[in-house]
BAFI-576273 format. One record per residue (C-alpha): x negated, y negated, z negated; residue number from 1. Coordinates in Angstrom, 2 decimals. Each point is the difference from the previous one (the first is absolute). Example, Ala and Ser with C-alpha at 12.3 -4.5 7.8 and 13.67 -1.06 7.14 Angstrom:
2
{xx->-12.30, yy->4.50, zz->-7.80, num->1}
{xx->-1.37, yy->-3.44, zz->0.66, num->2}
//
This chain:
317
{xx->-200.13, yy->70.01, zz->125.54, num->1}
{xx->1.30, yy->-0.16, zz->-3.56, num->2}
{xx->0.34, yy->3.25, zz->-1.89, num->3}
{xx->2.20, yy->-1.55, zz->-2.70, num->4}
{xx->3.71, yy->0.85, zz->0.19, num->5}
{xx->1.93, yy->-2.78, zz->1.72, num->6}
{xx->2.77, yy->-1.62, zz->-2.08, num->7}
{xx->3.45, yy->1.32, zz->0.84, num->8}
{xx->2.93, yy->-2.32, zz->0.55, num->9}
{xx->3.63, yy->0.55, zz->-1.02, num->10}
{xx->1.86, yy->2.86, zz->1.65, num->11}
{xx->3.68, yy->1.00, zz->0.19, num->12}
{xx->1.19, yy->2.53, zz->-2.59, num->13}
{xx->-0.31, yy->3.69, zz->0.85, num->14}
{xx->2.88, yy->1.98, zz->-1.56, num->15}
{xx->-1.15, yy->2.96, zz->-2.03, num->16}
{xx->0.99, yy->3.49, zz->1.11, num->17}
{xx->0.27, yy->2.98, zz->-2.35, num->18}
{xx->-1.38, yy->3.40, zz->0.95, num->19}
{xx->3.56, yy->1.33, zz->0.04, num->20}
{xx->0.99, yy->-2.71, zz->2.50, num->21}
{xx->-3.12, yy->0.68, zz->2.01, num->22}
{xx->0.69, yy->3.73, zz->0.19, num->23}
{xx->3.52, yy->-0.72, zz->1.28, num->24}
{xx->-1.52, yy->-2.26, zz->2.65, num->25}
{xx->-2.54, yy->2.70, zz->0.92, num->26}
{xx->2.84, yy->2.50, zz->0.54, num->27}
{xx->1.99, yy->-2.52, zz->2.06, num->28}
{xx->-2.77, yy->-0.70, zz->2.54, num->29}
{xx->-1.48, yy->3.51, zz->0.14, num->30}
{xx->-0.26, yy->1.62, zz->3.45, num->31}
{xx->-1.31, yy->3.42, zz->-1.01, num->32}
{xx->0.87, yy->2.73, zz->2.48, num->33}
{xx->0.95, yy->-2.42, zz->2.77, num->34}
{xx->-2.86, yy->0.52, zz->2.47, num->35}
{xx->-2.17, yy->2.68, zz->1.52, num->36}
{xx->-2.96, yy->-0.27, zz->-0.22, num->37}
{xx->0.53, yy->-1.29, zz->-3.51, num->38}
{xx->-3.52, yy->-1.29, zz->-0.48, num->39}
{xx->0.55, yy->-2.71, zz->2.66, num->40}
{xx->2.89, yy->-1.30, zz->-2.08, num->41}
{xx->1.64, yy->-3.15, zz->1.35, num->42}
{xx->-2.40, yy->-0.12, zz->2.97, num->43}
{xx->2.34, yy->2.62, zz->1.47, num->44}
{xx->2.44, yy->-2.86, zz->0.52, num->45}
{xx->-2.18, yy->-1.51, zz->2.74, num->46}
{xx->0.93, yy->1.45, zz->3.38, num->47}
{xx->-1.43, yy->-0.76, zz->3.47, num->48}
{xx->2.95, yy->-2.38, zz->0.44, num->49}
{xx->-1.09, yy->-1.94, zz->-3.10, num->50}
{xx->-3.48, yy->-0.26, zz->1.51, num->51}
{xx->1.35, yy->-1.24, zz->3.33, num->52}
{xx->2.11, yy->-2.65, zz->-1.71, num->53}
{xx->-2.96, yy->-1.09, zz->-2.09, num->54}
{xx->-2.21, yy->-0.27, zz->3.09, num->55}
{xx->2.61, yy->-2.23, zz->1.62, num->56}
{xx->-0.61, yy->-2.57, zz->-2.77, num->57}
{xx->-3.42, yy->-0.82, zz->1.44, num->58}
{xx->0.24, yy->-3.28, zz->1.90, num->59}
{xx->-3.28, yy->-1.90, zz->-0.04, num->60}
{xx->-2.30, yy->2.88, zz->-0.96, num->61}
{xx->-1.44, yy->-1.57, zz->-3.15, num->62}
{xx->-1.63, yy->2.76, zz->-2.08, num->63}
{xx->-0.37, yy->-0.76, zz->-3.70, num->64}
{xx->-2.19, yy->2.25, zz->-2.20, num->65}
{xx->1.48, yy->0.60, zz->-3.45, num->66}
{xx->-2.89, yy->1.78, zz->-1.73, num->67}
{xx->-2.16, yy->-1.77, zz->-2.56, num->68}
{xx->-3.79, yy->-0.20, zz->0.39, num->69}
{xx->-1.89, yy->2.91, zz->-1.55, num->70}
{xx->-0.72, yy->-1.54, zz->-3.42, num->71}
{xx->-3.27, yy->1.04, zz->-1.67, num->72}
{xx->0.10, yy->-2.74, zz->-2.66, num->73}
{xx->1.10, yy->0.82, zz->-3.56, num->74}
{xx->2.71, yy->-2.12, zz->-1.57, num->75}
{xx->3.11, yy->0.15, zz->-2.20, num->76}
{xx->2.03, yy->1.30, zz->2.95, num->77}
{xx->-2.79, yy->2.28, zz->1.24, num->78}
{xx->-1.54, yy->1.89, zz->-2.93, num->79}
{xx->-1.22, yy->2.84, zz->2.27, num->80}
{xx->-1.33, yy->-1.76, zz->3.10, num->81}
{xx->-0.18, yy->1.70, zz->3.36, num->82}
{xx->-3.41, yy->1.28, zz->1.10, num->83}
{xx->-1.87, yy->-0.98, zz->3.13, num->84}
{xx->-3.66, yy->0.72, zz->0.60, num->85}
{xx->-2.25, yy->0.75, zz->2.95, num->86}
{xx->-1.18, yy->3.55, zz->0.58, num->87}
{xx->-2.11, yy->-0.72, zz->3.09, num->88}
{xx->-1.58, yy->-3.37, zz->0.81, num->89}
{xx->-1.04, yy->1.04, zz->3.47, num->90}
{xx->-3.69, yy->-0.51, zz->-0.74, num->91}
{xx->-1.09, yy->3.51, zz->0.99, num->92}
{xx->-2.61, yy->0.17, zz->2.77, num->93}
{xx->1.22, yy->0.75, zz->3.56, num->94}
{xx->1.42, yy->1.85, zz->1.93, num->95}
{xx->2.67, yy->-2.53, zz->0.80, num->96}
{xx->2.66, yy->-0.94, zz->-0.83, num->97}
{xx->-0.22, yy->-0.81, zz->-3.68, num->98}
{xx->3.07, yy->0.60, zz->-2.17, num->99}
{xx->1.40, yy->-1.99, zz->-2.90, num->100}
{xx->2.32, yy->1.81, zz->-2.44, num->101}
{xx->1.85, yy->-0.83, zz->-3.16, num->102}
{xx->2.05, yy->1.65, zz->-2.75, num->103}
{xx->3.42, yy->-1.09, zz->-1.26, num->104}
{xx->1.79, yy->1.22, zz->-3.11, num->105}
{xx->2.82, yy->-1.25, zz->-2.22, num->106}
{xx->2.25, yy->0.89, zz->-2.91, num->107}
{xx->2.67, yy->-1.53, zz->2.19, num->108}
{xx->3.10, yy->0.43, zz->-2.20, num->109}
{xx->-0.88, yy->-3.13, zz->-1.98, num->110}
{xx->0.94, yy->-3.61, zz->0.61, num->111}
{xx->-2.67, yy->-0.98, zz->2.53, num->112}
{xx->0.04, yy->2.33, zz->3.03, num->113}
{xx->2.86, yy->-0.10, zz->2.50, num->114}
{xx->1.35, yy->3.54, zz->-0.10, num->115}
{xx->2.93, yy->2.34, zz->0.57, num->116}
{xx->1.52, yy->2.11, zz->-2.78, num->117}
{xx->1.04, yy->3.46, zz->1.19, num->118}
{xx->2.89, yy->1.96, zz->-1.52, num->119}
{xx->-2.27, yy->2.04, zz->-2.26, num->120}
{xx->-1.32, yy->-3.14, zz->-1.70, num->121}
{xx->2.77, yy->-0.44, zz->-2.60, num->122}
{xx->1.75, yy->2.58, zz->-2.19, num->123}
{xx->2.86, yy->-0.73, zz->-2.39, num->124}
{xx->1.00, yy->2.28, zz->-2.85, num->125}
{xx->-2.43, yy->2.55, zz->1.39, num->126}
{xx->1.44, yy->0.07, zz->3.53, num->127}
{xx->-1.14, yy->-1.27, zz->3.38, num->128}
{xx->2.31, yy->-1.07, zz->2.81, num->129}
{xx->2.53, yy->2.70, zz->0.81, num->130}
{xx->-0.13, yy->1.41, zz->-3.53, num->131}
{xx->-3.23, yy->1.91, zz->0.55, num->132}
{xx->-1.85, yy->0.50, zz->-3.32, num->133}
{xx->-3.13, yy->-2.12, zz->-0.19, num->134}
{xx->-1.72, yy->2.72, zz->-2.02, num->135}
{xx->-1.47, yy->2.45, zz->2.50, num->136}
{xx->0.40, yy->-2.36, zz->2.95, num->137}
{xx->-3.60, yy->-1.19, zz->-0.20, num->138}
{xx->-3.34, yy->1.74, zz->0.19, num->139}
{xx->-3.64, yy->-0.83, zz->0.60, num->140}
{xx->0.86, yy->-0.67, zz->3.65, num->141}
{xx->2.72, yy->-2.51, zz->-0.87, num->142}
{xx->3.77, yy->0.18, zz->0.35, num->143}
{xx->1.77, yy->3.07, zz->1.32, num->144}
{xx->3.14, yy->-2.01, zz->0.73, num->145}
{xx->0.66, yy->-3.55, zz->1.11, num->146}
{xx->-3.54, yy->-0.92, zz->0.98, num->147}
{xx->-0.79, yy->-2.91, zz->2.26, num->148}
{xx->-0.94, yy->2.44, zz->2.76, num->149}
{xx->3.65, yy->1.05, zz->0.20, num->150}
{xx->1.11, yy->-3.55, zz->0.78, num->151}
{xx->-2.00, yy->-0.81, zz->3.11, num->152}
{xx->0.34, yy->-3.45, zz->1.59, num->153}
{xx->3.06, yy->-2.24, zz->-0.27, num->154}
{xx->1.13, yy->-2.38, zz->2.74, num->155}
{xx->3.18, yy->-1.85, zz->-0.87, num->156}
{xx->1.72, yy->-3.34, zz->-0.45, num->157}
{xx->-1.50, yy->-2.08, zz->-2.78, num->158}
{xx->1.80, yy->-2.73, zz->-1.95, num->159}
{xx->-1.86, yy->-2.63, zz->-2.01, num->160}
{xx->1.80, yy->-1.23, zz->-3.11, num->161}
{xx->-1.97, yy->-3.20, zz->-0.49, num->162}
{xx->1.32, yy->-1.07, zz->-3.41, num->163}
{xx->-2.34, yy->-2.98, zz->-0.50, num->164}
{xx->1.07, yy->-1.38, zz->3.39, num->165}
{xx->3.66, yy->0.40, zz->-0.97, num->166}
{xx->-0.54, yy->-1.74, zz->-3.33, num->167}
{xx->-2.28, yy->-2.69, zz->1.40, num->168}
{xx->-2.95, yy->0.96, zz->-2.21, num->169}
{xx->-3.55, yy->1.19, zz->0.64, num->170}
{xx->0.55, yy->3.21, zz->-1.91, num->171}
{xx->2.09, yy->1.78, zz->-2.60, num->172}
{xx->-1.53, yy->-0.16, zz->-3.44, num->173}
{xx->-1.13, yy->3.34, zz->-1.47, num->174}
{xx->2.96, yy->1.55, zz->-1.80, num->175}
{xx->2.56, yy->-1.47, zz->2.44, num->176}
{xx->2.73, yy->2.60, zz->0.68, num->177}
{xx->1.32, yy->0.47, zz->3.53, num->178}
{xx->3.56, yy->1.17, zz->-0.47, num->179}
{xx->2.71, yy->1.23, zz->2.37, num->180}
{xx->1.49, yy->-3.48, zz->0.39, num->181}
{xx->-3.45, yy->-1.33, zz->0.88, num->182}
{xx->-0.28, yy->2.56, zz->2.80, num->183}
{xx->3.42, yy->-0.96, zz->1.38, num->184}
{xx->-0.81, yy->-3.71, zz->-0.25, num->185}
{xx->-3.31, yy->0.56, zz->1.78, num->186}
{xx->1.76, yy->1.84, zz->2.84, num->187}
{xx->2.37, yy->-2.94, zz->0.48, num->188}
{xx->-2.71, yy->-2.66, zz->-0.27, num->189}
{xx->-2.41, yy->1.79, zz->2.35, num->190}
{xx->2.62, yy->1.19, zz->2.50, num->191}
{xx->-0.94, yy->3.65, zz->-0.31, num->192}
{xx->1.66, yy->3.19, zz->-1.19, num->193}
{xx->-1.44, yy->3.16, zz->-1.49, num->194}
{xx->1.33, yy->3.06, zz->1.83, num->195}
{xx->-0.48, yy->3.76, zz->0.20, num->196}
{xx->-3.51, yy->1.23, zz->0.62, num->197}
{xx->-1.66, yy->-3.37, zz->-0.46, num->198}
{xx->-2.96, yy->-0.99, zz->-2.15, num->199}
{xx->0.62, yy->-2.73, zz->-2.57, num->200}
{xx->-3.04, yy->-2.14, zz->-0.86, num->201}
{xx->0.32, yy->-2.29, zz->-3.02, num->202}
{xx->-2.21, yy->-3.07, zz->-0.10, num->203}
{xx->-0.44, yy->-1.47, zz->-3.47, num->204}
{xx->-2.94, yy->-2.23, zz->0.95, num->205}
{xx->-2.35, yy->1.92, zz->-2.28, num->206}
{xx->-3.12, yy->-0.59, zz->2.07, num->207}
{xx->0.69, yy->-3.68, zz->0.59, num->208}
{xx->0.33, yy->-0.41, zz->-3.76, num->209}
{xx->-3.15, yy->2.01, zz->-0.55, num->210}
{xx->-1.90, yy->-2.15, zz->2.49, num->211}
{xx->1.14, yy->-3.26, zz->-1.60, num->212}
{xx->0.09, yy->0.89, zz->-3.71, num->213}
{xx->-2.27, yy->3.03, zz->-0.33, num->214}
{xx->0.56, yy->3.70, zz->-0.70, num->215}
{xx->1.93, yy->1.53, zz->-2.89, num->216}
{xx->0.96, yy->3.50, zz->-1.13, num->217}
{xx->3.04, yy->0.93, zz->2.15, num->218}
{xx->0.60, yy->3.05, zz->-2.17, num->219}
{xx->0.96, yy->-2.38, zz->-2.78, num->220}
{xx->2.08, yy->-2.41, zz->2.09, num->221}
{xx->1.10, yy->0.00, zz->3.62, num->222}
{xx->3.00, yy->-1.10, zz->2.03, num->223}
{xx->1.92, yy->2.84, zz->1.59, num->224}
{xx->3.30, yy->1.76, zz->0.46, num->225}
{xx->2.24, yy->0.39, zz->-3.03, num->226}
{xx->1.61, yy->3.44, zz->-0.05, num->227}
{xx->3.40, yy->-1.54, zz->0.73, num->228}
{xx->-1.22, yy->-0.77, zz->3.55, num->229}
{xx->-0.71, yy->3.65, zz->0.76, num->230}
{xx->3.62, yy->1.20, zz->0.54, num->231}
{xx->0.37, yy->-2.62, zz->2.75, num->232}
{xx->-3.17, yy->1.26, zz->1.73, num->233}
{xx->1.25, yy->3.57, zz->-0.40, num->234}
{xx->3.39, yy->-0.89, zz->1.46, num->235}
{xx->-1.66, yy->-1.58, zz->3.03, num->236}
{xx->-2.05, yy->3.16, zz->0.61, num->237}
{xx->-3.52, yy->-1.40, zz->-0.02, num->238}
{xx->-2.93, yy->2.19, zz->1.02, num->239}
{xx->-2.80, yy->-1.97, zz->-1.67, num->240}
{xx->-0.46, yy->-2.68, zz->-2.65, num->241}
{xx->-3.10, yy->-2.19, zz->-0.11, num->242}
{xx->-1.22, yy->-3.03, zz->-1.87, num->243}
{xx->-2.98, yy->-2.23, zz->-0.64, num->244}
{xx->0.20, yy->1.44, zz->-3.51, num->245}
{xx->1.06, yy->3.59, zz->-0.55, num->246}
{xx->3.74, yy->-0.64, zz->0.24, num->247}
{xx->0.58, yy->0.31, zz->-3.74, num->248}
{xx->0.88, yy->-2.85, zz->-2.34, num->249}
{xx->-2.38, yy->-0.20, zz->-2.93, num->250}
{xx->0.49, yy->0.06, zz->-2.91, num->251}
{xx->2.43, yy->2.79, zz->0.79, num->252}
{xx->3.64, yy->-0.69, zz->-0.89, num->253}
{xx->0.57, yy->3.70, zz->-0.76, num->254}
{xx->-0.78, yy->1.21, zz->-3.47, num->255}
{xx->-2.85, yy->2.50, zz->-0.13, num->256}
{xx->-0.56, yy->0.05, zz->3.77, num->257}
{xx->-2.95, yy->-1.80, zz->1.56, num->258}
{xx->0.91, yy->0.19, zz->3.71, num->259}
{xx->3.76, yy->0.42, zz->0.44, num->260}
{xx->0.15, yy->-1.14, zz->3.65, num->261}
{xx->-2.76, yy->2.48, zz->0.88, num->262}
{xx->2.06, yy->2.68, zz->-1.74, num->263}
{xx->3.25, yy->-0.86, zz->1.76, num->264}
{xx->-1.54, yy->-0.48, zz->3.44, num->265}
{xx->-2.49, yy->2.86, zz->0.15, num->266}
{xx->1.47, yy->2.64, zz->-2.31, num->267}
{xx->3.73, yy->-0.58, zz->0.37, num->268}
{xx->0.36, yy->-1.42, zz->3.53, num->269}
{xx->-3.03, yy->1.49, zz->1.78, num->270}
{xx->-1.08, yy->-3.47, zz->1.16, num->271}
{xx->-3.79, yy->-0.50, zz->0.21, num->272}
{xx->-1.44, yy->-3.30, zz->-1.21, num->273}
{xx->-2.55, yy->-2.42, zz->1.41, num->274}
{xx->-1.91, yy->-1.83, zz->-2.74, num->275}
{xx->-2.31, yy->-3.04, zz->0.00, num->276}
{xx->0.79, yy->-1.25, zz->3.49, num->277}
{xx->-1.27, yy->-3.40, zz->1.09, num->278}
{xx->3.21, yy->-1.61, zz->1.26, num->279}
{xx->-1.21, yy->-3.60, zz->0.27, num->280}
{xx->-0.79, yy->0.21, zz->3.71, num->281}
{xx->3.29, yy->1.74, zz->0.70, num->282}
{xx->1.87, yy->-2.71, zz->-1.91, num->283}
{xx->-1.53, yy->-2.67, zz->2.24, num->284}
{xx->0.56, yy->2.02, zz->3.18, num->285}
{xx->3.66, yy->0.64, zz->-0.84, num->286}
{xx->0.55, yy->-3.67, zz->-0.83, num->287}
{xx->-1.59, yy->-1.05, zz->3.31, num->288}
{xx->2.08, yy->2.53, zz->1.95, num->289}
{xx->3.21, yy->-0.84, zz->-1.85, num->290}
{xx->0.74, yy->3.66, zz->-0.67, num->291}
{xx->-0.76, yy->2.44, zz->-2.81, num->292}
{xx->0.42, yy->3.36, zz->1.75, num->293}
{xx->-2.84, yy->1.62, zz->1.95, num->294}
{xx->-1.57, yy->3.22, zz->1.16, num->295}
{xx->-1.94, yy->1.64, zz->-2.85, num->296}
{xx->-2.67, yy->2.67, zz->0.48, num->297}
{xx->-1.34, yy->1.97, zz->-2.98, num->298}
{xx->-2.62, yy->2.69, zz->0.63, num->299}
{xx->-1.25, yy->1.62, zz->-3.24, num->300}
{xx->-3.10, yy->2.15, zz->-0.03, num->301}
{xx->0.68, yy->3.68, zz->0.61, num->302}
{xx->-1.14, yy->1.28, zz->-3.40, num->303}
{xx->1.31, yy->3.52, zz->-0.76, num->304}
{xx->1.15, yy->0.02, zz->-3.61, num->305}
{xx->-0.46, yy->-3.76, zz->-0.35, num->306}
{xx->2.29, yy->-1.94, zz->-2.33, num->307}
{xx->-0.22, yy->-2.99, zz->2.34, num->308}
{xx->-2.40, yy->-1.85, zz->2.25, num->309}
{xx->-1.68, yy->-3.35, zz->0.47, num->310}
{xx->1.76, yy->-1.70, zz->2.90, num->311}
{xx->-0.13, yy->-3.14, zz->2.11, num->312}
{xx->3.49, yy->-0.26, zz->1.53, num->313}
{xx->0.70, yy->-2.28, zz->2.93, num->314}
{xx->3.09, yy->-2.13, zz->0.67, num->315}
{xx->0.65, yy->-1.00, zz->3.61, num->316}
{xx->2.29, yy->-2.92, zz->0.86, num->317}
//
């Protein structure tokens, strides 16, 4: 596999957003004080009725894993590779049975491991979701508010926004903005609608492009949501946003702010994020089934104080 950055093609313009405009947007989509418990954020939207409706979407029982392989290879999109080594090779003398054990470890908040961002992961202007000061909210044991352990599992209706399929391309080029009109057009083209309590998964075709053209630094350039798409997602009442990138358009269109969609979703709206999903199999399964809504199951690790968790979600059609 090549380690040279792949050449980027032309992309649509991404309108610039000032910090003043961004702060007004932050205030407009903010849900602080809406739910109890606050550290579950928008996952409070998902009721048993939402789960029952999501389960009713299962028709043929096809289960599609969305987690990427555990990647131990260094590269431009994986500067801190995950760790995997054996701790017991099972070659100890009897008594039987022999045991074989291994160790896993990862700095999972990068661009390689499929993971969930909890509400304590992002602070803006010194505040976490709900307005809690970030200073003093963390200790040696992790977060005291908004940890992944507070979320628990999520079972809800998932919607795949397959932008390359809508546009008739293999992928969106890095730097391609997905704007509000693109979301609406994708709903119409795919025959699906984002509604309250659902999980929105954005496919940009990142991993197909990576497979065909080689890896690049997605911190420097990646397709993703422009901030002008976020008010639409907020209006629809989503519970989760996921992507085969990290959801954010890069380079950022907001002056002085590296991850504006993370900031709006996590810190303003209380919406956890799923990053680095492999959505290629789901794209094919949805195309074969002729539908882009499905049952989604997300079960993060129960890590007290954790800012997130590696995950391998499952979509069931």
